C-alpha positions in Angstrom: 167.8 50.2 103.5 168.8 46.7 102.2 165.2 45.7 101.9 164.5 48.7 99.7 167.6 48.0 97.6 166.6 44.4 97.2 163.1 45.4 96.1 164.5 47.8 93.5 167.0 45.1 92.2 164.1 42.7 91.9 162.0 45.2 89.9 165.0 45.9 87.6 165.5 42.2 87.3 161.9 41.6 86.3 162.0 44.4 83.7 165.1 42.8 82.3 163.4 39.4 82.3 160.5 41.0 80.3 163.0 42.4 77.8 164.5 38.9 77.5 161.2 37.4 76.6 160.4 40.2 74.2 163.8 39.6 72.5 163.2 35.9 72.3 159.6 35.8 71.3 159.0 39.1 69.5 162.4 40.0 68.0 160.9 42.3 65.3 159.1 44.3 67.9 162.1 44.4 70.3 164.4 45.5 67.5 162.0 48.1 66.2 161.7 49.6 69.7 165.5 50.0 69.7 165.7 51.4 66.2 167.1 48.2 64.7 165.8 46.2 61.7 165.5 42.5 61.5 165.8 42.1 57.7 166.6 38.4 57.8 166.5 35.3 59.8 170.0 35.9 60.9 168.9 39.4 62.2 166.1 37.8 64.2 168.5 35.1 65.5 171.0 37.8 66.6 168.3 39.8 68.5 167.2 36.6 70.2 170.7 35.4 71.1 172.7 38.6 71.8 170.0 40.8 73.4 168.3 37.8 75.0 171.7 36.9 76.6 172.4 40.4 77.8 169.0 41.0 79.3 168.7 37.4 80.5 172.0 37.5 82.4 171.1 40.9 83.8 167.8 39.6 84.9 169.2 36.5 86.5 171.9 38.3 88.5 169.6 41.2 89.5 166.9 38.7 90.8 169.5 36.6 92.6 170.9 39.8 94.2 167.4 40.8 95.2 166.6 37.3 96.7 169.9 36.7 98.4 171.3 40.1 99.2 174.7 38.9 98.0 177.1 41.5 96.6 178.5 39.3 93.8 175.1 39.1 92.1 174.7 42.9 92.3 178.3 43.2 91.0 177.6 41.0 88.0 174.7 43.0 86.9 176.7 46.2 87.5 179.4 44.9 85.3 177.0 44.2 82.4 175.4 47.6 82.7 178.9 49.3 82.7 179.7 47.5 79.5 176.5 48.9 78.0 177.4 52.4 79.0 180.9 52.0 77.6 179.4 51.0 74.3 177.2 54.1 74.3 180.3 56.3 75.1 182.2 54.6 72.3 179.2 55.3 70.0 179.2 59.0 70.9 183.0 59.1 70.2 182.6 57.5 66.8 179.1 58.7 65.7 178.7 61.9 67.6 176.1 63.0 70.1 172.4 62.7 69.3 169.7 63.8 71.7 168.0 60.4 71.5 171.1 59.0 73.4 170.3 61.0 76.5 167.4 58.9 77.7 169.1 55.5 77.7 172.3 56.9 79.2 170.4 58.6 82.0 168.4 55.5 82.8 171.4 53.2 82.6 173.5 55.5 84.7 170.7 55.8 87.4 170.4 52.0 87.5 174.2 51.7 87.8 174.1 54.1 90.7 171.5 51.9 92.4 173.5 48.8 91.8 176.7 50.5 93.1 174.8 51.4 96.3 173.4 47.8 96.6 176.8 46.2 95.9 178.5 48.3 98.6 175.7 47.8 101.1 175.6 44.0 100.6 179.3 43.8 100.7 179.4 45.7 104.0 176.8 43.3 105.4 178.9 40.3 104.3 182.0 41.8 106.0 180.1 42.5 109.2 178.7 38.9 109.2 182.2 37.5 108.8 183.5 39.6 111.6 180.6 38.6 113.7 
């Protein structure tokens, strides 16, 4: 099971890495896909910095989790994804529900579920290794 989880984490990590490069090198396209506008140089810089950082950190930790099978890397990605979902929930509270919110929330929630399973599985393996 851990092998399957590690493969899934790796795939998620490489998708996040692709999003990172898109944010860095094609910020207008990246922003447009998210319904954002880059009306100025500061807008493009913000897309590159903030979205690049989020997806880049997610990619690094997911790939490290996939390669190492260590719980802390899965947990770090999990934390970042939870912050994203909290932001979406806050947006629903402030701006109301819109049907276009369903897709990203379902995807993020499914990925969170996978990372929770991976975190718990990797943690159990780490505990078993310590107990020997």
